[in-house]
MARDONU-793460 format. One line per 2 residues: for each residue x, y, z of C-alpha. Coordinates in Angstrom, 2 decimals. Layout:
BEGIN
X:Y:Z ~ ...
//
This chain:
BEGIN
0.00:0.00:0.00 ~ 1.28:3.43:-0.93
2.12:5.59:2.08 ~ 1.01:9.23:1.90
2.97:11.75:3.96 ~ 3.15:15.50:4.52
6.58:16.72:5.65 ~ 7.00:20.20:7.07
9.79:21.98:8.92 ~ 9.36:22.82:12.57
9.39:26.58:11.90 ~ 6.68:26.29:9.26
4.59:23.97:11.44 ~ 4.77:26.39:14.35
3.73:29.22:12.01 ~ 0.81:27.14:10.77
-0.33:26.22:14.30 ~ 0.03:29.74:15.68
-2.18:31.09:12.90 ~ -4.80:28.35:12.68
-5.21:27.91:16.44 ~ -5.01:31.54:17.50
-7.76:32.80:19.78 ~ -9.95:34.38:17.11
-13.19:32.77:18.19 ~ -13.55:30.54:15.15
-11.92:28.70:12.29 ~ -8.86:30.03:10.45
-7.23:29.07:7.15 ~ -3.86:28.95:5.41
-2.48:27.81:2.07 ~ 0.59:25.58:1.94
2.78:25.48:-1.16 ~ 4.57:22.14:-1.54
6.92:20.16:-3.69 ~ 6.54:16.41:-3.93
8.62:13.27:-3.69 ~ 6.94:10.23:-5.19
7.84:6.58:-5.69 ~ 5.77:3.44:-6.13
5.65:3.03:-2.35 ~ 5.40:6.64:-1.16
3.86:10.02:-1.92 ~ 5.40:12.81:0.15
4.23:16.42:0.11 ~ 7.17:18.67:1.07
5.91:21.98:2.43 ~ 7.88:24.89:1.00
5.86:27.84:2.27 ~ 2.96:28.58:4.63
0.69:31.47:3.60 ~ -1.78:32.49:6.33
-5.14:33.78:5.11 ~ -5.75:37.13:6.81
-9.13:38.75:7.41 ~ -9.19:40.47:4.02
-8.56:37.12:2.30 ~ -12.06:35.77:3.00
-15.36:36.19:1.19 ~ -17.19:34.68:4.13
-16.04:33.84:7.62 ~ -18.14:32.63:10.49
-17.78:30.48:13.59 ~ -17.75:27.21:11.59
-17.61:28.21:7.93 ~ -14.96:29.78:5.69
-14.83:30.87:2.06 ~ -11.48:32.10:0.77
-11.64:34.95:-1.70 ~ -10.72:34.09:-5.32
-8.72:37.34:-5.40 ~ -6.54:35.90:-2.63
-6.21:32.40:-4.11 ~ -5.74:33.07:-7.82
-2.24:34.64:-7.66 ~ -1.07:31.73:-5.49
-2.52:29.13:-7.84 ~ -0.97:30.91:-10.81
2.45:30.85:-9.12 ~ 2.10:27.17:-8.27
1.11:26.33:-11.83 ~ 4.13:28.19:-13.19
6.52:26.63:-10.64 ~ 4.86:23.19:-10.86
4.08:23.02:-7.15 ~ 1.19:21.56:-5.18
-1.35:23.40:-3.03 ~ -2.57:22.20:0.38
-5.62:24.00:1.80 ~ -5.45:24.04:5.60
-8.02:25.15:8.14 ~ -8.69:24.64:11.84
-11.32:23.11:14.05 ~ -10.17:24.95:17.18
-12.62:23.18:19.48 ~ -11.55:19.67:18.47
-8.93:17.97:20.60 ~ -7.43:14.54:19.92
-9.64:13.20:17.08 ~ -10.17:16.05:14.65
-11.94:15.12:11.40 ~ -13.30:16.85:8.33
-16.90:17.92:8.75 ~ -19.70:17.39:6.22
-19.43:21.10:5.39 ~ -15.71:20.60:4.70
-16.47:17.63:2.43 ~ -19.07:19.47:0.36
-16.78:22.50:0.04 ~ -13.90:20.30:-1.12
-16.04:18.67:-3.80 ~ -16.58:22.12:-5.29
-13.17:23.73:-4.72 ~ -10.64:20.96:-5.31
-11.71:20.16:-8.91 ~ -11.17:23.86:-9.66
-7.66:23.68:-8.17 ~ -6.98:20.52:-10.18
-8.20:22.24:-13.33 ~ -5.82:25.16:-12.84
-2.84:22.98:-11.83 ~ -3.61:19.64:-13.52
-0.21:17.95:-13.36 ~ 0.20:18.09:-9.57
-1.35:16.33:-6.59 ~ -3.10:18.62:-4.09
-4.52:18.22:-0.61 ~ -6.42:19.48:2.37
-5.56:19.62:6.08 ~ -7.65:20.18:9.19
-5.89:20.95:12.47 ~ -7.30:20.43:15.95
-5.77:21.36:19.29 ~ -3.99:18.01:19.65
-4.61:16.17:16.38 ~ -4.48:16.48:12.63
-6.22:15.02:9.62 ~ -5.38:15.37:5.94
-6.46:14.19:2.50 ~ -4.83:14.09:-0.91
-6.54:14.75:-4.24 ~ -4.41:12.91:-6.75
-4.02:14.35:-10.24 ~ -6.61:13.04:-12.67
-8.90:11.72:-9.92 ~ -12.13:13.21:-8.62
-12.03:11.85:-5.09 ~ -9.69:12.12:-2.12
-7.59:9.59:-0.22 ~ -6.39:9.87:3.40
-2.90:11.13:4.19 ~ -1.32:8.70:6.64
1.03:10.89:8.63 ~ 2.45:14.37:9.05
6.19:14.53:9.75 ~ 7.64:17.64:11.42
11.40:18.09:10.98 ~ 13.35:20.35:13.33
15.41:20.02:16.48 ~ 13.27:16.91:16.92
11.63:14.67:14.34 ~ 7.95:14.38:15.26
5.39:12.24:13.47 ~ 1.63:12.55:13.79
-0.61:9.80:12.50 ~ -3.70:11.39:10.98
-7.16:10.61:12.30 ~ -8.22:8.87:9.08
-4.91:7.12:8.36 ~ -5.15:3.79:6.55
-1.93:2.59:8.16 ~ -2.32:-0.02:10.83
-0.63:0.91:14.07 ~ 0.86:-2.56:14.52
4.44:-1.71:15.44 ~ 5.78:-4.30:17.82
7.66:-3.73:21.02 ~ 11.16:-5.09:21.42
11.34:-8.79:22.18 ~ 12.71:-10.13:25.44
14.86:-7.98:27.68 ~ 17.28:-6.76:25.03
16.55:-3.05:25.45 ~ 15.24:-2.94:29.02
18.18:-0.92:30.38 ~ 18.00:1.41:27.41
14.29:2.04:27.97 ~ 15.13:3.32:31.43
16.91:6.21:29.70 ~ 14.87:6.64:26.50
11.48:5.37:27.62 ~ 9.09:3.07:25.75
8.21:5.87:23.33 ~ 11.85:6.56:22.50
12.54:2.88:21.89 ~ 9.49:2.62:19.64
10.73:5.57:17.58 ~ 14.07:3.82:17.08
12.28:0.76:15.71 ~ 10.08:2.78:13.36
12.59:5.12:11.69 ~ 14.51:4.43:8.51
18.15:5.54:8.69 ~ 20.38:6.25:5.71
24.16:5.85:6.05 ~ 26.43:6.96:3.23
29.92:5.55:3.68 ~ 30.42:2.51:5.93
34.18:2.69:6.40 ~ 36.00:3.63:9.57
33.35:5.99:10.95 ~ 30.24:4.71:9.15
30.68:1.10:10.24 ~ 30.80:2.21:13.89
27.69:4.36:13.40 ~ 25.88:1.40:11.84
26.93:-1.00:14.60 ~ 25.76:1.34:17.37
22.43:2.00:15.68 ~ 21.68:-1.71:15.28
22.52:-2.28:18.95 ~ 20.21:0.61:19.88
17.32:-1.08:18.10 ~ 17.09:0.65:14.71
15.67:-1.97:12.35 ~ 15.47:-0.27:8.93
18.54:0.94:7.05 ~ 19.61:2.24:3.66
23.40:1.87:3.42 ~ 25.45:3.09:0.47
29.16:2.64:-0.25 ~ 31.02:2.01:-3.50
34.17:0.53:-1.96 ~ 35.47:-2.93:-1.03
37.41:-4.10:2.00 ~ 41.22:-3.98:1.72
43.81:-5.15:4.24 ~ 44.42:-1.61:5.49
40.70:-1.39:6.39 ~ 40.78:-4.30:8.83
42.07:-2.16:11.70 ~ 39.07:0.18:11.66
36.00:-1.32:9.93 ~ 34.02:-3.18:12.56
32.79:-6.56:11.40 ~ 35.49:-6.96:8.74
37.57:-10.14:8.56 ~ 40.85:-11.08:6.86
39.00:-13.08:4.23 ~ 36.96:-9.97:3.34
40.21:-8.26:2.37 ~ 41.36:-11.29:0.39
38.03:-11.52:-1.43 ~ 37.60:-7.74:-1.77
34.16:-8.01:-0.20 ~ 31.98:-4.91:-0.66
31.77:-2.93:2.57 ~ 27.97:-2.88:2.40
27.97:-6.69:2.35 ~ 30.09:-6.76:5.50
27.57:-4.44:7.20 ~ 24.66:-6.65:6.19
26.38:-9.61:7.80 ~ 27.22:-7.61:10.92
23.71:-6.23:11.28 ~ 22.07:-9.64:11.11
24.51:-11.06:13.62 ~ 23.42:-8.38:16.09
19.71:-8.52:15.28 ~ 18.35:-11.13:12.82
15.23:-9.00:12.28 ~ 17.08:-5.95:10.96
16.11:-4.88:7.43 ~ 19.00:-3.51:5.38
18.69:-2.15:1.87 ~ 22.29:-1.96:0.68
23.73:-0.39:-2.46 ~ 27.28:-0.82:-3.70
27.61:2.46:-5.51 ~ 28.00:6.20:-5.16
25.48:8.93:-4.36 ~ 27.10:10.84:-7.22
24.70:8.77:-9.35 ~ 21.11:9.97:-9.19
19.49:6.55:-9.17 ~ 21.46:5.72:-6.02
21.07:9.08:-4.25 ~ 17.30:8.97:-4.75
17.11:5.76:-2.68 ~ 17.60:8.07:0.32
14.16:9.62:-0.20 ~ 12.85:6.89:2.12
15.17:7.88:4.98 ~ 14.00:9.79:8.05
17.59:10.89:8.75 ~ 20.88:10.53:6.88
24.38:10.04:8.27 ~ 27.12:11.47:6.06
30.21:9.32:6.71 ~ 31.75:9.82:3.30
35.39:10.74:2.75 ~ 34.92:13.20:-0.13
33.21:16.52:-0.70 ~ 31.57:15.73:-4.02
29.20:13.25:-2.37 ~ 28.78:15.61:0.57
27.35:18.26:-1.73 ~ 24.71:15.77:-2.92
23.70:14.92:0.65 ~ 23.68:18.60:1.60
21.14:19.19:-1.19 ~ 19.07:16.18:-0.11
18.66:17.72:3.34 ~ 16.98:20.82:1.95
15.39:19.51:-1.22 ~ 13.70:16.60:0.59
13.45:18.06:4.15 ~ 15.51:15.32:5.81
18.00:15.91:8.66 ~ 21.65:15.30:7.75
24.18:14.33:10.41 ~ 27.55:15.25:8.92
30.76:14.18:10.57 ~ 34.45:13.63:10.02
37.79:13.31:11.69 ~ 41.11:14.69:10.48
44.54:13.65:11.72 ~ 47.64:15.53:10.58
51.09:13.99:11.06 ~ 54.48:15.61:10.72
56.08:12.21:10.37 ~ 55.02:8.64:11.00
53.97:8.24:14.59 ~ 53.91:11.99:15.29
50.44:13.60:15.40 ~ 50.65:17.38:15.07
46.92:18.09:15.06 ~ 43.75:16.04:15.16
40.10:16.90:15.40 ~ 36.63:15.73:14.57
33.26:17.38:14.20 ~ 29.59:16.46:14.25
27.05:18.80:12.64 ~ 23.29:18.29:12.47
22.10:20.04:9.32 ~ 18.39:20.84:9.44
16.30:22.19:6.54 ~ 15.42:25.21:8.71
19.07:26.17:9.25 ~ 22.29:26.91:7.37
23.66:24.36:4.91 ~ 27.22:23.04:4.59
27.92:25.58:1.85 ~ 26.75:28.44:4.11
29.04:27.14:6.85 ~ 32.09:26.97:4.56
32.47:23.20:4.74 ~ 32.21:22.65:0.98
35.39:23.85:-0.72 ~ 34.62:24.54:-4.39
38.21:23.93:-5.58 ~ 38.39:20.52:-3.90
34.92:19.61:-5.19 ~ 35.87:20.47:-8.77
39.04:18.38:-8.45 ~ 37.02:15.44:-7.13
34.46:15.77:-9.93 ~ 37.27:15.60:-12.48
38.51:12.42:-10.78 ~ 35.04:10.89:-10.95
34.58:11.86:-14.60 ~ 37.91:10.22:-15.48
36.83:6.98:-13.83 ~ 38.80:7.40:-10.60
37.40:7.18:-7.10 ~ 37.34:10.53:-5.35
39.06:10.09:-2.01 ~ 39.84:12.98:0.27
40.38:13.65:3.91 ~ 37.24:14.00:6.00
37.72:17.67:6.87 ~ 40.62:19.34:5.10
40.96:17.43:1.86 ~ 44.65:16.62:2.30
46.48:15.31:-0.75 ~ 48.17:12.53:1.21
46.58:9.35:2.54 ~ 44.82:10.26:5.76
45.75:8.55:9.05 ~ 42.93:6.79:10.87
42.58:5.31:14.36 ~ 39.51:3.32:15.34
39.23:4.75:18.86 ~ 39.23:8.32:17.55
36.69:7.36:14.90 ~ 34.64:5.84:17.70
34.39:9.10:19.62 ~ 33.03:10.92:16.55
30.68:8.07:15.66 ~ 29.23:7.98:19.18
28.74:11.74:19.24 ~ 26.88:11.48:15.94
24.66:8.62:17.11 ~ 23.88:10.56:20.28
22.92:13.56:18.13 ~ 20.55:11.23:16.26
19.02:10.06:19.55 ~ 18.45:13.69:20.40
16.60:14.17:17.10 ~ 14.20:11.43:18.15
13.83:12.16:21.86 ~ 15.01:15.72:22.49
16.88:14.68:25.64 ~ 19.69:17.21:25.06
17.35:19.86:26.38 ~ 20.15:22.11:27.65
22.18:22.11:24.42 ~ 22.03:25.18:22.19
20.51:23.92:18.90 ~ 22.61:26.44:16.94
25.87:24.71:17.89 ~ 27.85:21.72:16.71
30.43:19.52:18.45 ~ 34.17:19.67:17.94
36.36:16.86:19.26 ~ 39.84:18.20:20.04
41.97:15.08:20.16 ~ 45.20:16.58:21.52
43.28:18.55:24.17 ~ 41.21:15.49:25.00
37.89:17.34:25.09 ~ 34.68:17.99:23.18
33.61:21.60:22.73 ~ 30.53:23.29:21.31
31.07:25.73:18.45 ~ 28.45:28.16:17.16
26.99:27.28:13.78 ~ 27.46:30.65:12.07
27.11:31.00:8.28 ~ 30.24:32.52:6.74
28.91:32.74:3.18 ~ 25.88:34.34:1.59
24.51:31.07:0.20 ~ 20.97:31.14:-1.19
20.85:27.71:-2.81 ~ 19.55:25.99:0.32
16.51:28.29:0.43 ~ 16.03:28.15:-3.34
15.76:24.34:-3.43 ~ 13.89:23.98:-0.12
11.17:21.32:-0.38 ~ 11.27:21.13:-4.19
11.75:17.37:-3.99 ~ 11.62:15.66:-7.36
10.99:19.01:-9.03 ~ 14.70:19.81:-9.44
17.72:17.70:-10.24 ~ 20.23:16.69:-7.63
23.84:17.79:-8.31 ~ 24.94:14.38:-9.53
25.01:12.22:-12.65 ~ 21.45:11.76:-13.87
22.04:8.19:-14.97 ~ 18.36:7.37:-14.67
15.33:8.51:-12.72 ~ 14.52:6.11:-9.92
10.79:5.69:-9.33
//
């Protein structure tokens, strides 16, 4: 069954709630402009903009009835038609609590209004939303069809990832609890709800080498059961000292790293579901697999793939946990500097380009390597031209910080941490510091591609469109 989702950033959701549920004495309305991400298994509306309907935007407005003025709607519909975007009509039932539903008045109004929206923007799906005090319901009007279907969930992406199952969802709430006593001690810290979230999310990991393999191992132990893992490399002898789960015969047989992770994951938890791809996110058909992920870990060792994942975060409204560790040596056995970082990139905040992480000269050099058939391989942070040193224990610190940042996305337990900061591991000092996430460039691309989904190309080879 095809899952239908609405994804919205935390800032936009708070704007929507504050307008629709304000103390005005009656119903309120807003228009949401959205891109879409669609596969055979999923239809995802990605909210790009929330437009509140003010008092002068109504033809009629009473305690339980609204009519939006055509003069207000027509310019918005015209813009959406030109930009090939969807429209979601939202309104409130401010006196409904935990089981809000569309009324018969709503249904009759939709049967008149939505065909007109479809006529003006015929090649897009559209939808409607009703918001109560503690619940939400939504419907989608698919292109070419004259009836609606329920939206299953609304996902809010911000400092926490929150999901709300709609009142009329067709999804069965049959998620199981963990078997036996495996996670009992963990539940004491995260609670039953936190453990359930771990089981329900889908995690993408790009790069399962020294850092990524540790991230994967920890997540499986925590109880994550659904993964998308991507890596184009094979195990070599020099990898055996830092890729968890690797064996000498993997180096002899040049086993793909993703295959090693599959084996490791099932050894830890036989029920884990792993969709693995031996390939690079620099190919569109592979990068688009990550549309199913609720969060993505960037454990890659080059900037050209980082720029793809950076775009995914904003284009598809998915949190990106970016990390790396850099060790500089004056001579063998002499570390002169070493540091790691963990950044949580949210679609409401600055991107890696804004923060100066993506060096255009290094990216261009890597792209030339890829185009000539070579494998782009650079240092995690600085892009050094020599082979980068790597130590599993130092990788482990960064991996654990990143996994803990992911736990915070699900549970919000880092309540005292400034959300506008990221973590810096200073190896020689032996400490972890918070640094302020301040944009150093005037980058507009992240806002330009926000929530456009499948409507714009990713910055990678468009080998084929994955549906």
